[in-house]
C-alpha positions as a Markdown table, in Angstrom:
| # | Residue | x | y | z |
|---|---|---|---|---|
| 1 | Unk | 10.8 | 11.2 | -44.9 |
| 2 | Unk | 10.7 | 14.2 | -43.1 |
| 3 | Unk | 7.4 | 12.7 | -41.1 |
| 4 | Unk | 10.0 | 9.9 | -39.5 |
| 5 | Unk | 13.2 | 12.8 | -39.0 |
| 6 | Unk | 11.0 | 14.3 | -36.0 |
| 7 | Unk | 9.9 | 11.6 | -34.8 |
| 8 | Unk | 13.3 | 9.6 | -34.4 |
| 9 | Unk | 14.6 | 13.8 | -33.2 |
| 10 | Unk | 11.4 | 13.7 | -30.6 |
| 11 | Unk | 12.7 | 10.8 | -29.5 |
| 12 | Unk | 16.0 | 11.4 | -29.1 |
| 13 | Unk | 14.7 | 14.6 | -27.0 |
| 14 | Unk | 12.8 | 13.0 | -24.8 |
| 15 | Unk | 15.7 | 10.1 | -23.9 |
| 16 | Unk | 18.4 | 12.7 | -23.7 |
| 17 | Unk | 15.7 | 14.9 | -21.6 |
| 18 | Unk | 15.1 | 11.5 | -18.8 |
| 19 | Unk | 18.5 | 10.7 | -18.8 |
| 20 | Unk | 19.2 | 15.3 | -17.9 |
| 21 | Unk | 16.5 | 14.5 | -15.3 |
| 22 | Unk | 18.1 | 11.6 | -13.5 |
| 23 | Unk | 22.2 | 11.7 | -13.6 |
| 24 | Unk | 21.1 | 15.7 | -12.5 |
| 25 | Unk | 18.3 | 14.9 | -9.7 |
| 26 | Unk | 21.1 | 11.8 | -8.2 |
| 27 | Unk | 23.5 | 14.8 | -7.9 |
| 28 | Unk | 21.7 | 16.6 | -6.5 |
| 29 | Unk | 20.7 | 14.3 | -3.7 |
| 30 | Unk | 24.3 | 13.4 | -3.2 |
| 31 | Unk | 25.3 | 17.0 | -3.2 |
| 32 | Unk | 22.7 | 17.6 | -0.1 |
| 33 | Unk | 23.7 | 14.3 | 1.6 |
| 34 | Unk | 27.2 | 15.3 | 1.4 |
| 35 | Unk | 26.5 | 18.9 | 3.4 |
| 36 | Unk | 24.5 | 16.1 | 6.4 |
| 37 | Unk | 28.0 | 14.2 | 6.0 |
| 38 | Unk | 29.4 | 17.5 | 7.4 |
| 39 | Unk | 26.8 | 18.6 | 9.4 |
| 40 | Unk | 27.4 | 15.3 | 11.0 |
| 41 | Unk | 31.4 | 15.0 | 11.1 |
| 42 | Unk | 31.1 | 18.5 | 12.6 |
| 43 | Unk | 29.7 | 17.6 | 15.5 |
| 44 | Unk | 28.8 | 20.8 | 16.9 |
| 45 | Unk | 26.6 | 19.5 | 19.6 |
| 46 | Unk | 29.7 | 17.8 | 20.5 |
| 47 | Unk | 32.4 | 20.4 | 20.7 |
| 48 | Unk | 29.8 | 22.5 | 22.6 |
| 49 | Unk | 29.2 | 19.6 | 25.3 |
| 50 | Unk | 25.6 | 19.9 | 24.9 |
| 51 | Unk | 25.6 | 15.8 | 22.9 |
| 52 | Unk | 27.2 | 13.2 | 24.0 |
| 53 | Unk | 29.7 | 11.4 | 21.2 |
| 54 | Unk | 28.3 | 8.9 | 19.2 |
| 55 | Unk | 30.3 | 5.9 | 18.5 |
| 56 | Unk | 31.8 | 4.4 | 15.6 |
| 57 | Unk | 28.9 | 1.8 | 14.6 |
| 58 | Unk | 25.9 | 4.7 | 16.0 |
| 59 | Unk | 27.8 | 7.0 | 13.3 |
| 60 | Unk | 27.0 | 4.8 | 11.0 |
| 61 | Unk | 24.2 | 4.1 | 11.7 |
| 62 | Unk | 23.7 | 7.4 | 11.7 |
| 63 | Unk | 25.2 | 8.1 | 7.9 |
| 64 | Unk | 22.7 | 5.4 | 6.6 |
| 65 | Unk | 19.5 | 7.4 | 8.1 |
| 66 | Unk | 21.1 | 10.4 | 6.9 |
| 67 | Unk | 20.6 | 8.3 | 2.9 |
| 68 | Unk | 18.0 | 6.6 | 3.4 |
| 69 | Unk | 16.4 | 10.1 | 3.6 |
| 70 | Unk | 18.1 | 11.0 | 0.1 |
| 71 | Unk | 16.6 | 7.8 | -1.3 |
| 72 | Unk | 20.5 | 6.4 | -1.1 |
| 73 | Unk | 21.1 | 2.4 | 0.0 |
| 74 | Unk | 24.1 | 2.3 | 2.0 |
| 75 | Unk | 26.1 | -1.3 | 3.6 |
| 76 | Unk | 27.6 | -0.1 | 6.8 |
| 77 | Unk | 30.2 | -1.3 | 4.6 |
| 78 | Unk | 30.6 | 0.9 | 2.1 |
| 79 | Unk | 30.7 | 3.8 | 5.6 |
| 80 | Unk | 34.0 | 5.1 | 6.7 |
| 81 | Unk | 34.5 | 6.1 | 10.0 |
| 82 | Unk | 37.9 | 8.0 | 10.7 |
| 83 | Unk | 38.4 | 9.7 | 14.4 |
| 84 | Unk | 41.4 | 11.3 | 15.8 |
| 85 | Unk | 41.2 | 13.0 | 19.5 |
| 86 | Unk | 39.0 | 11.9 | 21.4 |
| 87 | Unk | 35.4 | 13.2 | 23.9 |
| 88 | Unk | 35.5 | 17.3 | 22.8 |
| 89 | Unk | 37.9 | 18.1 | 20.9 |
| 90 | Unk | 37.8 | 15.0 | 18.7 |
| 91 | Unk | 38.0 | 15.5 | 14.9 |
| 92 | Unk | 36.0 | 13.1 | 12.6 |
| 93 | Unk | 35.7 | 12.2 | 8.6 |
| 94 | Unk | 33.4 | 10.6 | 7.3 |
| 95 | Unk | 33.1 | 9.1 | 3.5 |
| 96 | Unk | 30.5 | 7.1 | 2.1 |
| 97 | Unk | 31.2 | 5.5 | -1.3 |
| 98 | Unk | 28.3 | 4.6 | -3.4 |
| 99 | Unk | 26.6 | 3.7 | -7.0 |
| 100 | Unk | 23.0 | 4.5 | -8.0 |
| 101 | Unk | 21.6 | 3.3 | -11.3 |
| 102 | Unk | 19.7 | 5.6 | -14.2 |
| 103 | Unk | 17.7 | 3.3 | -16.0 |
| 104 | Unk | 16.7 | 4.1 | -19.6 |
| 105 | Unk | 14.7 | 2.4 | -22.6 |
| 106 | Unk | 17.3 | 1.0 | -23.6 |
| 107 | Unk | 20.4 | 0.9 | -21.5 |
| 108 | Unk | 20.9 | 1.6 | -18.0 |
| 109 | Unk | 24.2 | 2.9 | -16.1 |
| 110 | Unk | 25.6 | 3.2 | -12.8 |
| 111 | Unk | 26.7 | 7.1 | -11.3 |
| 112 | Unk | 29.7 | 6.4 | -9.0 |
| 113 | Unk | 30.0 | 9.2 | -5.7 |
| 114 | Unk | 31.8 | 9.4 | -2.6 |
| 115 | Unk | 31.2 | 12.2 | -0.9 |
| 116 | Unk | 32.8 | 13.3 | 2.1 |
| 117 | Unk | 32.2 | 15.1 | 5.2 |
| 118 | Unk | 35.7 | 16.7 | 3.8 |
| 119 | Unk | 35.5 | 20.0 | 1.9 |
């Protein structure tokens, strides 16, 4: 009976550690991706006159590329680009809306994230 309790306890502990690992890794990827969105939304190069502003479609493509670098799969319809003003004085708001699966041995669930370029 004691051995059975130890085995069940170890299995539960392993499942908790697996779930915590997956959730924590996705949370960290989301934080890093949100920082990328903030950097892209700030358009530092555009404000200094070094870079030509990207169109909304080009910005969506750049966001998808950055998401792929973090292991996040995005479609264009999951990305919001909102631009206020034009040229060097414009401000840009970027947001993504996505879910990632967390798969464990006996069940799975999804984490929902909505990172944006706003602070």
